[in-house]
N, C-alpha and C positions, 0 to 999 in steps of 0.2 A: 128526629130520625122516629119513624114508627116500625114497632115492632111486628113481628108477623104474629105472633101470639098477643092477645087482649088486653090491655093492662091491667083490668078486674082480674081475669087468669093469673096473670102474674103474680100480683097483690094478694088473691088466694092462696098461692103455693106460700108467699112470704107470711103470711097469717098461721097457716098448719104448721108450718116448718117452724115458727117461731112454738107452737104449741109443743110439737112432738119433743123439740130440742129441750122443752122445761121440764118433759116427763123421761126423759131418757137418761139413765145411768150411764156413766164414760168412765173411763181410765184417769180422765183429766178431773171429774167430780170426786174421785177417790184418791187421787193423791199418789205418789211417786210409790206408795207400797201397795197396789193393786191387787200384785197375787199374795199378799200376806195379810188379807183384810180377814178378821176375827169374824163368829160367826154373827154376834150380836149386832157389828156396823154393817155386817151384809143383810141382815133382817132389814135396817134401817133404810137401805139403799133399794131393797127388793120391791119397798111400795110403787118405785117408781116405772116399772116393768109390769105394770097389771093391765086389766082389760080395757079400759080409756085408753091409755097408751096406743094398743091394737089398733082401737077405731080408727084413732089420728093417723096412725102409721099409714093404716088402709086406705084414707081418704087421700091422705097425700099420695100415694101410689097410683090410684084411682087418676087423681088429676094429670100423673106423669102419663098414665097409658092413655090417658083421652088426646094427648096431645099428637099432633101430626108429628111426623120426622125432623122438620124443618123447624118445627116449634119447640120440640126438644132439645135440637141442637142449639136453638138461640139460648135456651136457658141456661143450659150448658155456659155457651159463649159469656152470658152477660156474667154466670160465678165465676170463672176466667179473669173476666174484666174487675170484678168486684175484688177477687183476691189478690189483683195484681198479678198475674201471672201474664197478662196480656195488658197493654194501653188501648183507651177506646179508640185512640190513632191505627190499632192493629187489628179491626173489628173483622175486617173480612179473612182476615189469616185465623183469627181466632174461631169464628161463625165455618168454616173451613175445615179445620182440624175437628172440631165439635160434630160436623156433619160426617167427617171419616171416623168416626167413633159412634155415630149413632149406626150409622151403616153399616158397621161390623155386628154389632149387637147393640139393639136397644135396650136388651135387658142389662148387659153391662154399664150403659150407659143412665138406667135410670137408677142402679146401683150407685152407682157415681156419686149421682146426687144424694140420695139416700145417708151417703155415707160421709158427705160434705161437711166438715167440721162448720158451725154455724152458717149454714146454708141460708139461713132469714138474711141474716148479715150483707153475706158478699152478695146476696141477689141482690138483696136494698142496692148497696153500693155500687155494682155494675148497673143499675138503672140510674141510679144519679149520676153517673159516668156521661150519661146521654141526658141529662137533664129531665129524666122521668122521676116519677114520686109516685106514693100512694097516696099522698096526703088529698082526700076526698073521696078517696074512691071506697066504696063498702064499707065495712067491718073497720075499715084502718085510717080513718077520718080523725 
């Protein structure tokens, strides 16, 4: 399979998503008592939400904004395959649903990607389902 989106762009998304995930606090990071976090613990986590994270988040969003609608849909479909929502054999169906999502609202589609738990891992798994890899591509070699 030859993706519509250049492999180096897909790999850049994976790299930036890893950086973003490493710096973003989540309820998962805080455990079950996320609502009962005391001030001291909350202060320890706040360092994860600083300006450095903003620049990584902005860059990741910019990559998504630079993609065409079909490419954005493709990234979403790769994620769905990577997380097991679809099998690789069901690619056409995954792609069609992703295109429908993007055509309804590209902003909502981008938000879905930004909020995707473990975006880097699921995108990488989706690529692997089609024997695509970031090994030897740019910064991910």
